[in-house]
C-alpha positions as a printed NumPy array, in Angstrom:
array([[  0.136,  16.68 ,  17.773],
       [  0.348,  19.007,  14.769],
       [ -2.569,  19.629,  12.471],
       [ -0.76 ,  17.66 ,   9.686],
       [ -0.458,  14.621,  12.016],
       [ -4.075,  14.958,  13.053],
       [ -5.032,  14.8  ,   9.364],
       [ -2.907,  11.753,   8.825],
       [ -4.379,  10.046,  11.943],
       [ -7.885,  10.711,  10.612],
       [ -7.208,   8.434,   7.698],
       [ -7.612,   5.524,  10.093],
       [-11.294,   6.387,  10.368],
       [-13.312,   4.395,   7.916],
       [-15.38 ,   7.185,   6.242],
       [-16.158,   4.972,   3.279],
       [-18.009,   1.789,   3.12 ],
       [-16.43 ,  -0.9  ,   0.919],
       [-18.853,  -2.675,  -1.43 ],
       [-17.702,  -5.74 ,  -3.458],
       [-21.094,  -7.102,  -4.333],
       [-23.593,  -4.46 ,  -5.723],
       [-21.764,  -3.424,  -8.822],
       [-20.88 ,  -6.175, -11.312],
       [-18.017,  -4.03 , -12.695],
       [-16.016,  -4.418,  -9.464],
       [-15.349,  -2.828,  -6.102],
       [-16.812,   0.579,  -5.106],
       [-16.577,   2.595,  -1.963],
       [-19.651,   4.573,  -0.651],
       [-19.424,   7.676,   1.53 ],
       [-21.329,   6.876,   4.73 ],
       [-22.661,  10.367,   5.048],
       [-23.298,  11.693,   1.523],
       [-23.736,   8.362,  -0.334],
       [-21.194,   9.45 ,  -2.99 ],
       [-19.614,   6.538,  -4.779],
       [-15.924,   6.112,  -5.534],
       [-14.514,   3.377,  -7.692],
       [-11.508,   1.4  ,  -6.401],
       [ -8.03 ,   2.064,  -7.55 ],
       [ -7.498,  -1.615,  -8.527],
       [-10.692,  -1.614, -10.489],
       [ -9.591,   1.42 , -12.58 ],
       [ -6.156,  -0.21 , -13.123],
       [ -7.786,  -3.381, -14.299],
       [-10.217,  -1.731, -16.611],
       [ -7.526,   0.5  , -18.275],
       [ -4.809,  -2.137, -18.52 ],
       [ -3.285,  -2.769, -21.94 ],
       [ -5.366,  -5.071, -24.208],
       [ -2.577,  -7.698, -24.287],
       [ -2.639,  -7.824, -20.552],
       [ -6.372,  -8.242, -20.486],
       [ -6.194, -11.033, -23.032],
       [ -3.461, -12.82 , -21.151],
       [ -5.657, -12.738, -17.958],
       [ -8.656, -13.972, -19.897],
       [ -6.68 , -16.823, -21.337],
       [ -5.331, -17.793, -17.877],
       [ -8.803, -17.676, -16.402],
       [ -9.855, -20.313, -18.943],
       [ -7.533, -22.814, -17.27 ],
       [ -9.514, -25.381, -15.207],
       [ -7.405, -24.709, -12.065],
       [ -7.36 , -20.861, -12.344],
       [ -9.996, -20.248,  -9.7  ],
       [ -8.328, -22.472,  -7.117],
       [ -4.909, -20.871,  -7.979],
       [ -6.308, -17.413,  -7.69 ],
       [ -7.927, -18.076,  -4.363],
       [ -4.75 , -19.609,  -2.932],
       [ -2.761, -16.59 ,  -4.183],
       [ -5.204, -14.197,  -2.572],
       [ -5.153, -16.035,   0.748],
       [ -1.358, -16.077,   0.658],
       [ -1.247, -12.44 ,  -0.124],
       [ -3.656, -11.599,   2.662],
       [ -1.685, -13.526,   5.249],
       [  1.592, -11.871,   4.288],
       [ -0.027,  -8.443,   4.293],
       [ -1.57 ,  -9.023,   7.734],
       [  1.807, -10.076,   9.091],
       [  3.483,  -6.87 ,   7.792],
       [  0.524,  -4.856,   9.208],
       [  0.885,  -6.43 ,  12.634],
       [  4.663,  -5.783,  12.787],
       [  4.266,  -2.06 ,  11.711],
       [  1.292,  -1.23 ,  13.919],
       [  2.838,  -2.923,  16.978],
       [  6.198,  -1.229,  16.352],
       [  4.521,   2.112,  15.826],
       [  2.886,   1.953,  19.238],
       [  6.078,   0.742,  20.966],
       [  8.243,   3.348,  19.322],
       [  5.854,   6.258,  20.075],
       [  5.326,   5.237,  23.744],
       [  9.086,   4.838,  24.219],
       [ 10.038,   8.078,  22.459],
       [  7.469,  10.023,  24.347],
       [  8.658,   8.564,  27.616],
       [ 12.244,   9.633,  26.842],
       [ 11.081,  12.91 ,  25.57 ],
       [ 12.622,  12.229,  22.12 ],
       [  9.336,  12.242,  20.06 ],
       [ 10.171,  15.039,  17.591],
       [  8.515,  16.776,  14.72 ],
       [ 10.554,  17.135,  11.53 ],
       [ 10.792,  19.971,   9.07 ],
       [  7.99 ,  18.262,   7.098],
       [  5.656,  18.523,  10.071],
       [  5.59 ,  14.76 ,  10.739],
       [  6.467,  13.277,  14.097],
       [  9.256,  10.713,  14.343],
       [ 10.8  ,   8.506,  17.005],
       [ 14.716,   8.191,  16.862],
       [ 15.818,   5.59 ,  14.298],
       [ 17.298,   3.409,  16.981],
       [ 14.052,   3.391,  18.871],
       [ 12.137,   2.433,  15.653],
       [ 14.523,  -0.393,  14.956],
       [ 14.209,  -1.676,  18.504],
       [ 10.402,  -1.547,  18.322],
       [ 10.45 ,  -3.413,  14.984],
       [ 12.671,  -6.129,  16.437],
       [ 10.285,  -6.552,  19.373],
       [  7.234,  -6.616,  17.167],
       [  8.821,  -9.25 ,  14.869],
       [  9.608, -11.39 ,  17.923],
       [  6.002, -11.423,  18.981],
       [  4.477, -11.711,  15.483],
       [  1.8  , -14.422,  15.249],
       [  2.615, -17.398,  13.018],
       [  1.154, -17.416,   9.54 ],
       [  0.043, -20.402,   7.504],
       [  2.807, -22.405,   6.006],
       [  1.898, -21.504,   2.389],
       [  2.485, -17.746,   3.27 ],
       [  5.339, -18.116,   5.741],
       [  8.172, -17.485,   3.216],
       [  6.348, -14.377,   1.845],
       [  5.596, -12.987,   5.311],
       [  9.19 , -13.71 ,   6.515],
       [ 10.615, -11.84 ,   3.519],
       [  8.4  ,  -8.791,   4.165],
       [  9.391,  -8.704,   7.823],
       [ 13.074,  -8.889,   6.964],
       [ 12.738,  -6.018,   4.412],
       [ 10.838,  -3.883,   6.953],
       [ 13.599,  -4.426,   9.578],
       [ 16.336,  -3.56 ,   7.071],
       [ 14.823,  -0.493,   5.582],
       [ 12.057,   1.21 ,   7.672],
       [ 13.338,   4.085,   9.916],
       [ 10.048,   5.745,  10.812],
       [  6.407,   4.676,  10.753],
       [  3.829,   7.32 ,   9.963],
       [  0.64 ,   5.394,   8.971],
       [ -0.342,   1.749,   8.372],
       [ -3.305,   0.567,   6.302],
       [ -4.76 ,   4.001,   5.733],
       [ -7.866,   4.695,   3.551],
       [ -8.543,   7.72 ,   1.432],
       [-10.364,   9.052,  -1.642],
       [ -9.902,  11.623,  -4.348],
       [-12.38 ,  13.936,  -6.072],
       [-11.488,  12.53 ,  -9.427],
       [-13.668,   9.559,  -8.306],
       [-11.353,   6.844,  -6.908],
       [-10.664,   5.534,  -3.458],
       [ -8.573,   2.759,  -1.865],
       [ -6.462,   1.525,   0.994],
       [ -2.711,   2.051,   1.125],
       [ -0.405,  -0.403,   2.922],
       [  1.812,   2.069,   4.604],
       [  3.44 ,   5.635,   4.812],
       [  7.072,   5.057,   5.955],
       [ 10.558,   6.536,   6.053],
       [ 12.957,   4.278,   4.273],
       [ 16.68 ,   4.243,   4.933],
       [ 16.48 ,   7.631,   6.705],
       [ 14.392,   9.481,   4.052],
       [ 10.642,   9.939,   3.576],
       [  7.859,   9.726,   3.729],
       [  7.344,   6.973,   1.049],
       [  4.178,   5.371,  -0.098],
       [  4.769,   1.593,   0.349],
       [  2.737,  -1.165,  -1.266],
       [  3.179,  -4.858,  -0.552],
       [  2.839,  -7.392,  -3.296],
       [  3.342, -11.241,  -3.405],
       [  4.285, -13.279,  -6.435],
       [  5.92 , -16.394,  -7.512],
       [  8.171, -14.414,  -9.795],
       [ 10.736, -11.646,  -9.284],
       [  9.387,  -8.198, -10.113],
       [ 12.091,  -7.918, -12.727],
       [ 10.606, -10.966, -14.467],
       [  7.144,  -9.359, -14.52 ],
       [  6.068,  -7.789, -17.836],
       [  6.334,  -3.986, -18.186],
       [  2.585,  -3.497, -18.263],
       [  2.308,  -5.004, -14.761],
       [  5.089,  -2.837, -13.506],
       [  3.19 ,   0.161, -14.933],
       [  0.212,  -0.907, -12.934],
       [  2.259,  -1.066,  -9.649],
       [  3.766,   2.322, -10.266],
       [  0.442,   3.908, -11.145],
       [ -1.176,   2.369,  -8.103],
       [  1.481,   4.015,  -5.897],
       [  0.723,   7.353,  -7.755],
       [ -2.962,   6.885,  -6.939],
       [ -2.224,   6.509,  -3.225],
       [  0.012,   9.531,  -3.31 ],
       [ -2.726,  11.64 ,  -4.802],
       [ -5.286,  10.528,  -2.201],
       [ -2.873,  11.184,   0.583],
       [ -1.998,  14.673,  -0.633],
       [ -5.754,  15.5  ,  -1.173],
       [ -6.786,  14.394,   2.319],
       [ -3.818,  15.691,   4.373],
       [ -1.619,  18.005,   2.239],
       [  1.331,  15.614,   2.773],
       [  3.396,  15.057,  -0.35 ],
       [  5.213,  11.79 ,  -0.283],
       [  8.897,  11.989,  -1.455],
       [  8.64 ,   8.721,  -3.329],
       [  7.072,   5.24 ,  -3.507],
       [  8.222,   1.703,  -3.03 ],
       [  6.593,  -1.449,  -4.352],
       [  7.941,  -4.408,  -2.358],
       [  7.338,  -7.73 ,  -3.873],
       [  7.638, -10.774,  -1.563],
       [  8.611, -14.152,  -2.953],
       [  8.099, -17.701,  -1.673],
       [ 11.736, -17.706,  -0.585],
       [ 14.543, -15.212,  -0.369],
       [ 14.463, -11.472,  -0.069],
       [ 11.722,  -9.407,  -1.626],
       [ 12.458,  -7.403,  -4.784],
       [ 11.732,  -3.701,  -4.769],
       [ 10.71 ,  -1.081,  -7.289],
       [ 11.496,   2.305,  -5.728],
       [ 10.224,   5.599,  -7.161],
       [ 11.837,   8.924,  -6.467],
       [  9.678,  12.16 ,  -6.329],
       [  9.932,  12.672, -10.136],
       [  8.858,   9.146, -10.869],
       [  6.043,   9.378,  -8.289],
       [  4.728,  12.571,  -9.911],
       [  4.731,  10.862, -13.304],
       [  2.899,   7.992, -11.767],
       [  0.257,  10.326, -10.33 ],
       [ -0.278,  12.049, -13.729],
       [ -0.518,   8.608, -15.459],
       [ -3.105,   7.35 , -13.031],
       [ -5.22 ,  10.553, -13.344],
       [ -5.112,   9.986, -17.139],
       [ -6.257,   6.408, -16.756],
       [ -9.025,   7.502, -14.403],
       [-10.308,  10.022, -16.928],
       [-10.302,   7.298, -19.669],
       [-12.048,   4.867, -17.278],
       [-14.957,   7.17 , -16.553],
       [-15.235,   8.278, -20.17 ],
       [-15.642,   4.641, -21.207],
       [-18.331,   4.251, -18.539],
       [-20.48 ,   7.033, -19.878]])
C-alpha cells in the first residue's frame, strides 16, 4: 500500500476524544496525547450562521414539541447514516478482497487504490442485500441513501473518517468516494423532510462550507485533495436530492469555512 493510502487508512484511528458535555458552548475534541482542544465543525457552523437563521432556530425551539421532534429527527438521521455506513464498509471489504484475489487492485494516477468499477458495483449489491433492517421511521431515508450509493458510487476510499486542522477544528466525515467514475469526492449524508432545493440558502451555505471543512482536514492530514464534494439529502420517500460541488466550488467552500473559523475564535476571545 502506498504512503498516501497509509495516511488515509490512519484516519480510521481515533486520535481525538469526543466530548459533548464539558463545554456548554458545544462539542469539542481533545487530543488523547497532547490534550489540545479542537472545536467541532458543526459547532463553528452553528455559531457563525446568519442571524436570521439563528433567530428562526430559536423561535422553532420555543415550540412545545420541538425537543421531541428534534430527538426523533436525530434518531432517524443516525439510523440512515448507520445503514449507509454498513453498506459502504461491507462493500469496501468485499471489493478489496475480490480485486486482490483477481490481481485487479490498482493504484491510480492520484495514488489511491481502486477496485474495478464492476467489482465495486457487485460488492455494493451484495452489501445492500445483507444490510440490517432499520426502524420504520428511518426506512425510507435509509432506502434512498442505499439506492443513491448503488447508482453513483464507483470506488470506496474511506468511510466515517475523523480528522482535525491546525486552524482549530475537527470532525468526522461520512465518506470519501469516487462518483460516476470520477473522484475522490467528499460526501456528506443529510436527512430532511424537505427537498434540498426547498431549504433556505443559508442552510445550503452551511452544507457547502461543512464539505469544505472536511476537505481541508483531509488535505492537511493526508495530502489528498478531493476533486469535489457532494451533499446527499435523503427524504422520507423517493430519491435523495444532491448538491454536488466541483473543485472550484469546493475551494470556495474551504476558504469560506476558514473565514468563519477565524470569526468564531475571534468572538470567543
